[in-house]
Structure formats: C-alpha cells, structure tokens
C-alpha positions as CSV (number, residue, x, y, z in Angstrom):
1,M,7.7,26.6,-6.8
2,T,4.0,25.4,-5.7
3,T,2.9,22.0,-5.2
4,D,0.9,22.6,-9.0
5,A,2.1,19.3,-11.1
6,Q,2.0,21.3,-13.7
7,Q,4.6,24.0,-12.7
8,V,6.6,20.4,-11.3
9,S,9.2,19.7,-14.4
10,W,10.3,16.5,-15.0
11,V,12.4,17.2,-17.7
12,V,14.9,18.7,-14.9
13,P,15.9,15.0,-12.9
14,F,15.6,13.5,-15.9
15,L,18.4,14.8,-17.4
16,A,20.1,16.1,-13.5
17,G,20.8,11.4,-14.0
18,A,22.1,11.0,-17.2
19,A,24.0,14.4,-16.4
20,S,25.5,12.3,-13.1
21,F,26.2,8.9,-15.4
22,L,28.2,10.8,-17.9
23,S,30.3,12.3,-15.0
24,P,33.7,12.3,-14.9
25,C,33.5,10.7,-11.4
26,V,31.2,7.7,-12.8
27,I,31.7,6.9,-16.8
28,P,35.1,5.6,-16.0
29,L,34.0,3.2,-13.2
30,I,31.1,1.7,-15.5
31,P,33.3,-1.0,-16.8
32,G,34.3,-2.0,-13.5
33,Y,30.4,-1.6,-11.9
34,L,29.6,-4.1,-14.8
35,S,31.9,-6.6,-14.1
36,Y,31.4,-6.5,-10.6
37,V,27.7,-7.1,-9.5
38,S,27.7,-9.7,-12.7
39,G,31.2,-11.6,-12.1
40,V,32.0,-11.0,-15.5
41,S,35.6,-9.9,-16.3
42,T,36.7,-6.9,-18.1
43,A,38.0,-8.8,-20.7
44,E,35.1,-10.8,-21.7
45,L,32.9,-7.6,-21.5
46,E,34.7,-6.1,-24.1
47,A,35.7,-9.4,-26.0
48,G,31.5,-9.3,-26.0
49,A,30.8,-13.6,-25.5
50,P,27.0,-13.7,-26.4
51,S,26.5,-16.6,-23.7
52,L,26.8,-14.1,-21.2
53,S,24.6,-11.2,-22.7
54,G,21.5,-12.1,-20.5
55,R,23.8,-12.8,-17.3
56,V,25.9,-9.1,-17.1
57,L,21.8,-7.6,-18.4
58,G,20.2,-9.4,-15.3
59,H,22.3,-8.2,-13.2
60,S,22.8,-4.6,-14.0
61,L,19.3,-4.7,-14.1
62,L,19.3,-5.5,-10.4
63,F,21.9,-3.1,-9.3
64,V,19.7,-0.7,-11.1
65,L,16.9,-1.9,-8.9
66,G,18.6,-1.9,-6.2
67,F,19.9,2.6,-6.5
68,V,16.0,2.9,-7.7
69,L,15.1,1.8,-4.5
70,V,17.1,4.1,-2.1
71,F,16.0,6.7,-4.4
72,V,12.6,6.9,-4.3
73,A,12.8,6.6,-0.2
74,L,15.0,9.3,-0.3
75,G,12.9,11.6,-2.0
76,A,9.7,10.5,0.2
77,S,11.5,11.6,3.4
78,A,12.8,15.4,1.6
79,S,9.8,16.2,0.2
80,T,7.9,14.8,3.4
81,I,10.1,17.0,5.4
82,G,9.0,19.3,3.0
83,A,5.9,18.5,3.3
84,A,5.8,19.0,7.5
85,L,7.2,23.1,6.9
86,A,4.5,24.4,4.1
87,A,4.0,27.5,6.1
88,Y,7.6,28.9,5.9
89,R,7.9,27.1,2.0
90,P,8.1,30.6,0.5
91,V,11.3,31.3,3.3
92,L,12.5,27.1,2.6
93,N,12.1,28.0,-1.6
94,K,15.1,30.6,-1.1
95,I,17.1,28.1,0.8
96,A,16.5,25.5,-1.5
97,G,18.0,27.5,-4.3
98,L,20.7,29.0,-2.7
99,F,21.9,25.1,-1.9
100,I,21.4,24.5,-5.8
101,V,23.5,27.3,-6.8
102,A,25.9,26.7,-4.3
103,M,26.0,22.9,-6.0
104,G,26.5,24.6,-9.5
105,L,29.3,26.8,-8.4
106,S,30.7,23.3,-6.7
107,L,30.6,22.1,-9.9
108,L,32.4,24.4,-11.7
109,G,34.9,24.6,-9.1
110,V,34.5,28.1,-8.8
111,I,33.6,27.4,-4.4
112,R,34.9,23.8,-3.7
113,P,34.5,23.2,0.1
114,A,36.9,20.5,1.1
115,A,34.2,18.0,2.6
116,L,32.3,18.4,-0.7
117,A,35.9,18.1,-2.5
118,R,35.9,14.4,-0.9
119,E,34.7,11.0,-2.0
120,Y,32.3,8.6,0.6
121,H,31.6,5.6,-0.1
122,L,29.3,2.0,1.3
123,C,30.8,-0.3,0.7
124,V,29.8,-3.9,-0.2
125,A,32.6,-6.0,0.3
126,E,30.7,-9.5,-0.3
127,P,27.9,-9.4,-1.4
128,P,26.4,-12.3,-1.4
129,R,25.2,-14.9,-4.5
130,G,22.6,-14.6,-6.4
131,P,20.2,-11.5,-7.0
132,V,20.1,-10.1,-3.6
133,G,24.2,-8.7,-4.2
134,P,23.6,-6.7,-7.3
135,V,20.6,-5.1,-5.6
136,L,22.7,-4.8,-2.4
137,V,25.5,-3.0,-4.7
138,G,22.9,-0.6,-6.4
139,A,22.0,0.4,-2.5
140,A,25.4,1.3,-1.8
141,F,25.8,3.6,-4.6
142,A,22.7,5.5,-4.4
143,F,24.5,6.4,-1.0
144,T,28.1,7.8,-2.6
145,W,29.5,10.9,-2.4
146,T,31.6,11.6,-4.9
147,P,32.4,15.7,-6.3
148,C,30.6,14.7,-9.4
149,I,28.0,13.2,-8.3
150,G,27.3,14.5,-4.7
151,P,26.0,17.5,-5.3
152,I,23.5,17.0,-8.3
153,L,21.9,14.1,-6.2
154,A,22.1,16.2,-3.2
155,S,20.1,19.2,-5.4
156,V,17.5,17.6,-7.3
157,L,16.8,15.7,-3.3
158,V,16.9,19.3,-2.6
159,Y,14.4,20.3,-5.5
160,A,12.2,17.5,-4.2
161,G,11.6,18.8,-1.2
162,A,10.5,21.8,-2.6
163,A,7.9,19.5,-4.6
164,G,5.1,20.0,-1.4
165,T,4.1,16.1,-1.3
166,V,5.4,12.7,-1.3
167,K,3.8,11.5,-4.3
168,T,5.7,14.3,-6.5
169,G,8.7,13.9,-4.1
170,A,9.5,10.5,-5.2
171,A,8.4,10.7,-8.2
172,L,11.4,12.9,-8.9
173,L,13.7,11.1,-7.6
174,F,12.7,8.1,-9.5
175,I,12.8,9.9,-12.8
176,Y,16.3,11.1,-11.6
177,A,17.0,7.3,-11.5
178,V,15.6,6.5,-14.8
179,G,18.1,9.2,-15.7
180,L,21.1,7.4,-14.5
181,G,19.7,3.4,-14.4
182,L,19.1,3.8,-18.1
183,P,22.1,4.5,-19.7
184,F,23.7,1.1,-17.6
185,I,20.7,-1.0,-18.5
186,L,21.8,-0.3,-22.2
187,T,25.3,-0.4,-21.7
188,G,24.5,-3.7,-20.3
189,L,22.2,-5.5,-22.7
190,A,25.1,-4.9,-25.4
191,F,27.9,-4.2,-23.2
192,T,30.8,-5.0,-25.7
193,R,29.8,-1.5,-28.3
194,G,28.4,0.2,-25.0
195,M,32.3,0.0,-23.9
196,R,33.2,1.5,-27.0
197,A,30.9,4.2,-26.6
198,L,31.6,4.6,-22.8
199,R,35.3,4.8,-23.6
200,W,34.2,7.7,-26.6
201,L,31.6,9.8,-23.9
202,R,34.9,10.0,-21.5
203,R,36.2,12.6,-23.8
204,F,33.5,15.1,-22.8
205,A,33.0,14.2,-19.2
206,R,34.6,17.3,-18.5
207,P,32.4,19.2,-20.6
208,I,29.3,17.6,-19.6
209,E,30.3,18.0,-16.0
210,A,30.7,22.0,-16.4
211,L,27.2,22.3,-18.1
212,S,26.3,20.2,-15.4
213,G,27.1,23.7,-12.7
214,V,25.4,25.9,-15.3
215,T,22.1,24.2,-15.5
216,L,22.2,24.0,-11.3
217,V,23.4,27.7,-11.1
218,A,20.3,28.4,-13.6
219,V,17.7,26.0,-12.2
220,G,18.6,27.3,-8.4
221,A,18.1,31.3,-9.7
222,L,14.7,29.5,-10.9
223,L,13.4,28.2,-8.0
224,L,15.0,31.4,-6.2
225,T,13.0,34.0,-7.9
226,N,10.0,31.5,-8.1
227,K,10.5,31.1,-12.0
228,M,10.1,27.2,-11.6
229,F,7.3,27.6,-14.4
230,Y,9.6,28.5,-17.4
231,I,11.1,25.2,-17.5
232,S,7.4,23.7,-17.2
233,I,6.2,25.6,-20.2
234,W,9.7,25.3,-21.8
235,A,8.9,21.4,-21.3
236,Q,5.7,20.9,-22.3
237,R,6.8,23.0,-25.6
238,M,9.6,20.7,-26.5
239,F,7.1,17.4,-25.9
240,A,4.4,19.3,-27.6
241,R,6.6,19.4,-30.6
242,F,7.2,15.4,-30.6
243,G,3.3,14.3,-30.0
244,L,4.2,13.9,-25.9
245,D,2.6,14.8,-23.2
246,V,4.0,13.0,-20.8
247,W,2.8,14.7,-17.9
248,R,-0.5,13.0,-17.7
249,F,1.2,9.9,-16.0
250,F,1.4,12.2,-13.1
C-alpha cells in the first residue's frame, strides 16, 4: 500500500468501527455502558424520561470522546512506526496482509488461539464525577480486547501502520472511532428507541461478525497482493453515485 491518499480507502475503517459496535461482544453491553457513564438506570433508559435525555446524550458524547482520543493516538503511533520502517515497506505490507487475514480467520472461528479468545479489560472502578469520568471510561474501553472487536481493531491499526504518514494513520483511526461512536451517540440521543433498535440488531450480531471476518480476509488478501486500490476505486464510485467527494477532505 502506498502513501498516495488516493490509494487509501477511508471506507474500510468506518465499516470496521460500525462492525465493532454491532459485534456480539459489544452490542449487548451498550445499555450497561450508557447506564454506567450517565448514572441513569437501565429501567429509566427503557422508560425514556425526557428530563434525562440531555444527561444521557452529554455523557455519551464524553464517553465517545475518550476512546476517540486514544484511537487517534494509537493510529498516529502505528503510522509513525510504519514510516520509520518505510525502507521495508513491501515486506511489511505482506506481513500486514497476512496478519489481517489471520484476524479475519479468527473472527470466522477457523483459527482461535487461546490468547485471542480471552478478554482483557482496563477497569475504572470509581470514575471521578463530572465530565472527566465518562472520558476516562471511554479511554479504558479503547484498550479493551474481546474476541469480537480485538481482531478488527488490531487489523485497523496494522492497516494504519501501512498508510505511511502520521496524519493518514491518525485519520484512519479517527474514522474507525466515528464508525464505532456514531451509533453509540445515536443510541444516547434517542435512548428509548435506541434500546429497541439494539434488541432488534442483536439478532444479527453473529452474521455481522462472520461478515466482518470475511471482509478482513479480503482486505488482507488485497494488501498482501498490493491491490488495495481496488477498494479505493470501488468506494470512490459509490460516493460519486451519491454526489459525494469525501477524498477532498483528506
């Protein structure tokens, strides 16, 4: 993968973030996260008291801000390492492709090393009151590894490391965070309807995980064979169909 911005597909990290939100390891926990960061009980979330809507939304935004900051920093770090090893770019791209394929196969259950099947959490037992608490919980969430979203995030980080520049790597992880955080914010914005939508979406969590695995295998194979530009071409055509030109912003 080259450093040319036209060969970077911004669709990949956004879809990866959305898939992380919809994974069976995350989507059942969303009501609990909303309740924890806002201090509003799940019963109150279900009831949808209008007086609590601003509180839930505000704390949801702060929670998302916490993991956005961490993901952007991780993306910048990954791309910094990648840039330092630019002389070995062809070999690193092949290693990155093989790694992403392996992560896809892990999601599909074809391979599942014991280390990847475990969950690793950073816990904030007693977050401070005020706006700092939800931000810290969001930052801790960013360092969480689960069998569902860990391989996706690791793949995006490797993808960012192959991007070549710190700016591009940070942007890729920012877009991943947007894909993960936007549904969370929408749930906090209309949490009564959001709870109903989450219950409906849970039925599709496993198929989404499997589709994520297939997608990672495909992306890894394209990166391995230096064919990532196919995704960029496809994405540009899709956006052009709707009159959008998102590439001009990067």
